[in-house]
C-alpha positions as CSV (number, residue, x, y, z in Angstrom):
1,M,6.2,9.5,17.7
2,T,6.8,6.8,20.3
3,P,7.7,3.4,19.5
4,V,4.3,2.2,21.0
5,C,2.3,4.9,19.0
6,L,4.1,3.3,15.5
7,W,3.3,0.0,16.5
8,R,-0.4,0.9,17.2
9,R,-0.8,2.7,13.9
10,R,1.1,0.0,12.0
11,Q,-1.2,-2.9,14.0
12,R,-4.3,-1.2,13.0
13,A,-3.3,-0.8,9.4
14,A,-2.7,-4.3,9.2
15,R,-6.4,-5.4,10.5
16,L,-7.7,-2.8,8.3
17,E,-6.0,-4.4,5.4
18,S,-7.2,-7.8,6.5
19,L,-10.7,-6.7,6.1
20,A,-10.1,-5.3,2.5
21,E,-10.9,-6.8,-0.5
22,P,-8.2,-8.6,-2.9
23,E,-6.9,-5.2,-4.7
24,G,-9.1,-3.4,-2.6
25,I,-8.6,-0.5,-0.3
26,C,-9.9,0.4,3.6
27,V,-9.7,3.0,5.5
28,S,-10.3,4.1,9.2
29,R,-12.4,7.4,10.3
30,K,-9.5,9.4,10.5
31,V,-7.8,8.9,7.2
32,Y,-11.3,9.3,5.6
33,E,-11.6,12.4,7.4
34,D,-8.3,13.8,6.0
35,I,-9.0,13.2,2.7
36,S,-12.8,12.9,2.1
37,G,-13.1,16.4,0.7
38,K,-9.4,16.7,-1.2
39,M,-9.7,13.3,-3.5
40,Q,-12.7,12.2,-5.8
41,L,-13.4,8.9,-4.5
42,A,-16.5,7.2,-3.3
43,F,-16.7,5.3,0.2
44,V,-18.7,2.6,1.4
45,D,-19.1,3.0,5.2
46,L,-18.8,-0.3,6.8
47,G,-20.1,0.8,10.2
48,E,-18.1,0.6,13.5
49,Q,-16.0,-3.1,13.5
50,Q,-14.2,-4.6,16.4
51,L,-10.5,-5.3,15.3
52,K,-8.6,-7.7,16.8
53,N,-6.3,-6.1,20.0
54,I,-7.5,-2.8,19.7
55,Q,-10.2,-2.1,22.5
56,Q,-12.6,0.2,21.1
57,P,-14.1,-0.4,17.8
58,V,-13.1,1.4,14.5
59,R,-15.4,2.9,12.2
60,I,-14.1,1.5,8.6
61,Y,-14.7,2.7,5.0
62,R,-14.1,1.0,2.0
63,V,-13.3,3.0,-1.4
64,S,-15.6,2.0,-4.2
65,G,-14.5,-0.6,-6.3
66,E,-15.1,1.4,-9.8
67,Q,-13.0,4.0,-8.3
68,L,-10.0,1.5,-8.4
69,A,-9.7,0.3,-11.7
70,V,-6.1,0.0,-13.0
71,P,-5.4,1.1,-16.4
72,Q,-4.1,-2.0,-18.2
73,A,-0.2,-1.4,-19.5
74,T,0.2,-1.7,-23.2
75,A,2.1,-4.8,-24.0
76,K,5.4,-4.1,-25.1
77,P,7.0,-6.2,-28.1
78,A,9.5,-9.0,-26.9
79,L,12.9,-8.5,-27.6
80,A,14.9,-10.5,-30.1
81,L,17.3,-12.8,-28.8
82,P,20.8,-12.2,-30.5
83,D,22.4,-14.9,-32.7
84,R,25.2,-15.4,-30.7
85,P,25.8,-16.1,-26.7
86,S,26.0,-12.7,-24.6
87,I,27.3,-11.7,-21.3
88,A,26.1,-8.9,-19.0
89,V,28.4,-7.5,-16.6
90,L,26.6,-5.6,-13.5
91,E,28.3,-3.5,-11.1
92,R,28.3,-5.1,-7.8
93,E,26.5,-3.3,-4.9
94,R,29.2,-1.7,-2.3
95,R,28.8,-3.3,1.2
96,S,31.5,-1.5,3.1
97,R,30.5,0.5,6.2
98,A,32.2,3.4,5.1
99,R,30.2,6.7,6.3
100,V,28.4,8.6,3.5
101,L,28.6,12.0,3.2
102,W,25.9,13.9,2.1
C-alpha cells in the first residue's frame, strides 16, 4: 500500500470520526458491507454525505446507540495507605540504539 493510499484512508477515517456522536461509531459503505453479516450490530443509514477534501460523496452508516452500551466496571475498593512512608523503585526504560534480535 502506498503512502498516498494510507493518507487517503486516514483522511476519510478522520472525516467519519467528526460525524460520529460522542461515544458513537460511523462507518463507510465499504466497512458496512464487510461487517454487516459477521457482527450483530444495528446500523442507521445516514445517506450519502459530502466530506471535506473528498471529491465523491460517501455513504455513511452509524452503529445504533443501544449496541454501544459499555458495561460499567465494578468498583475496586481503595487500597489502604501504609502507616510509614514507602518508596517504589521502577526500572528505567532502555533507550540505547543497540539492535534487537528476534
